[in-house]
C-alpha positions in Angstrom: -21.6 22.3 8.1 -20.7 21.1 4.6 -20.3 17.4 3.9 -16.7 17.9 3.0 -15.8 19.6 6.3 -17.8 17.0 8.3 -16.0 14.2 6.4 -12.6 15.7 7.2 -13.4 16.1 10.9 -14.7 12.6 11.2 -11.6 11.2 9.5 -9.5 13.0 12.1 -11.7 11.6 14.9 -11.3 8.2 13.5 -7.5 8.5 13.2 -7.4 9.6 16.9 -9.6 6.6 17.9 -7.4 4.2 15.9 -4.2 5.5 17.4 -5.7 5.5 20.9 -6.8 1.8 20.7 -3.7 0.7 18.8 -1.5 2.1 21.6 -3.5 0.2 24.2 -3.4 -3.2 22.5 -3.2 -4.8 19.1 -6.4 -4.2 17.0 -7.8 -5.5 13.8 -10.2 -4.0 11.3 -13.4 -5.8 12.2 -13.0 -5.0 15.8 -12.3 -1.4 15.0 -15.4 -1.1 12.9 -17.5 -2.5 15.8 -15.8 -0.1 18.2 -16.4 2.9 16.0 -20.0 1.9 15.5 -20.5 1.8 19.3 -19.5 5.5 19.3 -22.0 6.4 16.5 -19.6 6.3 13.5 -20.9 4.7 10.4 -17.7 3.6 8.8 -17.3 1.0 6.0 -14.3 -1.2 5.5 -13.7 0.8 2.3 -13.2 3.8 4.5 -11.4 2.2 7.4 -8.7 0.2 5.7 -7.3 3.1 3.6 -7.0 5.0 6.9 -5.1 2.1 8.4 -2.8 2.0 5.3 -2.3 5.7 5.4 -1.4 5.7 9.1 1.0 2.8 8.4 2.6 4.5 5.4 3.1 7.7 7.4 4.9 5.7 10.1 2.2 6.0 12.9 1.2 2.3 12.8 2.8 -1.0 12.0 1.0 -4.2 11.2 1.7 -7.9 11.6 -0.2 -11.0 10.5 -1.4 -13.7 12.9 -3.1 -17.0 12.2 -6.4 -17.0 14.0 -8.4 -20.3 13.7 -6.8 -20.9 10.3 -7.3 -17.4 8.9 -4.7 -14.7 8.7 -5.7 -11.6 10.6 -3.8 -8.3 10.3 -3.2 -6.5 13.6 -2.1 -2.9 14.0 -0.1 -1.2 16.8 1.3 2.3 17.2 4.9 3.0 16.5 7.0 5.3 18.7 6.1 8.0 16.3 2.5 7.1 16.5 2.7 7.3 20.3 4.2 10.7 20.2 1.7 11.9 17.6 -1.2 10.7 19.8 0.2 12.5 22.9 0.5 15.7 20.9 -3.0 15.3 19.5 -4.4 14.6 23.0 -2.8 17.8 24.2 -4.4 19.8 21.3 -7.7 18.1 21.9 -7.8 19.0 25.6 -7.0 22.6 24.8 -9.7 22.7 22.0 -12.3 21.1 24.2 -11.5 23.5 27.0 -12.0 26.4 24.6 -15.1 25.3 22.7 -17.0 23.4 25.4 -18.1 25.8 28.1 -20.8 25.7 30.8 -22.9 27.7 28.4 -22.9 24.8 25.8 
């Protein structure tokens, strides 16, 4: 698999991960980096934050600032559109997994 294809696939997986967790509860960048690393993703802040900004610009996330121990932390949550997008992507993902993951693999 080419590096380009692998990068695009992983960006999609990361977006799904972000939407999933942002739907469950507010999240922030450092936490998301740790969460992704627990799943084997090697993601830098320079990769993650542009994804956050893109998802926010596209209307899938919204952000708000909160003072945490004297520092401003930016939290992200899904919008209604983000919730709908996540549901649709989960449906596609279930179908895809059912097709490509068989007892033979």
